C-alpha positions in Angstrom: 6.7 -2.5 1.1 6.7 0.7 -1.2 7.6 4.6 0.2 3.9 6.2 -1.1 4.6 9.5 0.5 7.5 11.3 1.5 7.1 14.5 4.5 9.9 17.0 5.8 9.8 19.8 7.8 12.4 22.3 9.8 11.1 25.4 12.1 13.3 27.7 14.1 12.6 27.1 17.8 12.4 30.6 19.0 9.5 31.1 16.5 7.6 28.1 18.6 8.8 29.8 21.7 7.1 32.9 21.2 4.1 31.5 20.1 3.2 28.9 23.1 3.3 31.9 25.3 -0.5 32.0 23.9 -2.8 29.5 25.0 -5.2 29.9 21.9 -2.2 29.2 19.7 -1.6 25.9 21.6 -5.2 24.7 21.9 -5.4 25.7 17.9 -2.7 23.2 17.2 -1.7 20.6 19.4 -4.0 17.6 21.0 -5.5 17.4 23.9 -3.0 14.0 24.5 -0.2 16.5 23.5 -1.6 19.2 25.8 -1.7 17.0 28.9 1.4 15.2 28.1 3.6 18.9 27.7 2.0 19.5 31.7 4.8 16.9 32.4 7.9 18.7 30.0 10.4 20.9 31.3 11.8 21.9 27.5 8.4 23.1 26.3 9.7 24.7 23.7 11.7 21.6 22.5 8.5 19.0 23.2 5.7 22.1 20.8 8.6 22.6 18.2 9.2 18.8 17.5 5.4 18.0 17.5 5.0 21.3 15.0 6.7 20.2 12.2 6.0 16.3 12.8 2.6 17.3 11.8 3.3 19.8 8.7 5.8 16.3 7.8 2.5 14.3 7.9 0.8 16.4 5.6 3.5 16.9 3.5 3.7 12.9 2.8 0.0 13.0 2.4 0.6 15.3 -0.1 -2.5 17.5 0.9 -1.2 20.1 3.4 -3.7 21.5 6.0 -7.0 21.6 3.9 -10.1 19.4 2.9 -10.8 19.0 7.1 -7.2 18.0 8.3 -6.4 20.1 10.8 -3.3 20.3 13.3 -5.3 19.2 16.1 -6.3 15.7 14.2 -2.3 14.8 13.8 -1.2 13.6 17.5 2.2 12.7 17.8 2.9 10.6 21.1 6.0 8.3 22.5 6.3 4.4 22.9 7.7 3.5 25.9 11.4 3.5 24.8 10.5 7.1 23.7 10.1 6.7 20.1 7.9 8.9 18.8 4.7 7.5 16.3 1.3 9.1 15.1 -1.8 8.5 16.8 -3.4 7.3 13.6 -7.0 8.0 14.2 -10.0 6.8 12.4 -10.2 10.5 10.8 -6.4 10.4 9.7 -7.0 7.1 8.2 -10.3 8.3 6.0 -7.8 11.3 4.8 -4.8 8.8 4.0 -7.2 6.4 1.9 -9.0 9.1 0.1 -6.0 10.6 -1.3 -3.1 7.7 -1.4 -6.3 5.2 -2.0 -4.5 2.4 0.6 -5.7 0.3 3.4 -3.2 -1.0 4.6 0.1 1.1 5.4 2.8 2.1 8.0 4.0 5.3 8.9 7.2 6.5 10.3 8.7 9.2 11.9 11.9 10.6 12.9 12.1 13.4 15.1 15.6 16.1 15.8 16.5 19.0 17.5 18.9 21.5 18.3 18.8 24.3 20.0 18.0 26.8 17.6 16.0 24.0 15.4 13.8 21.5 14.8 13.1 18.7 12.3 10.7 16.0 11.5 10.4 13.6 8.6 7.4 11.5 7.8 7.0 8.3 5.2 3.9 6.4 4.5 4.7 3.0 3.3 2.3 0.9 1.3 2.1 -2.7 2.3 2.3 -4.7 -0.5 0.4 -7.9 -0.1 2.1 -11.2 -2.2 -0.1 -13.3 -4.1 0.6 -17.0 -4.0 
């Protein structure tokens, strides 16, 4: 396996706290799945801040930022049954990864962390190497 993409982002949580008061912002940045899940979360600032930086970190790992039809809403961060965060890799995201990184077989890793004032995300895209026998 080979790391071909790496991205990290950090945000001051008070920035997101003020932005999420605007419903237009929420609907422009977050997926329908994320918005639905947020309705069950008490600490909405932490929830939305970590997802915001995860989206930024993912776009940096691809190496393109938000352009060429990649939007914040295209990237959805979910949690598995144990609470581990992961990217919901839709067909659109897979096409973008193929277009820019020229790979079909890959794994994406995500790590999220926050404190009272800051949230951070770290994203890795790893190419699966096929061994020839």
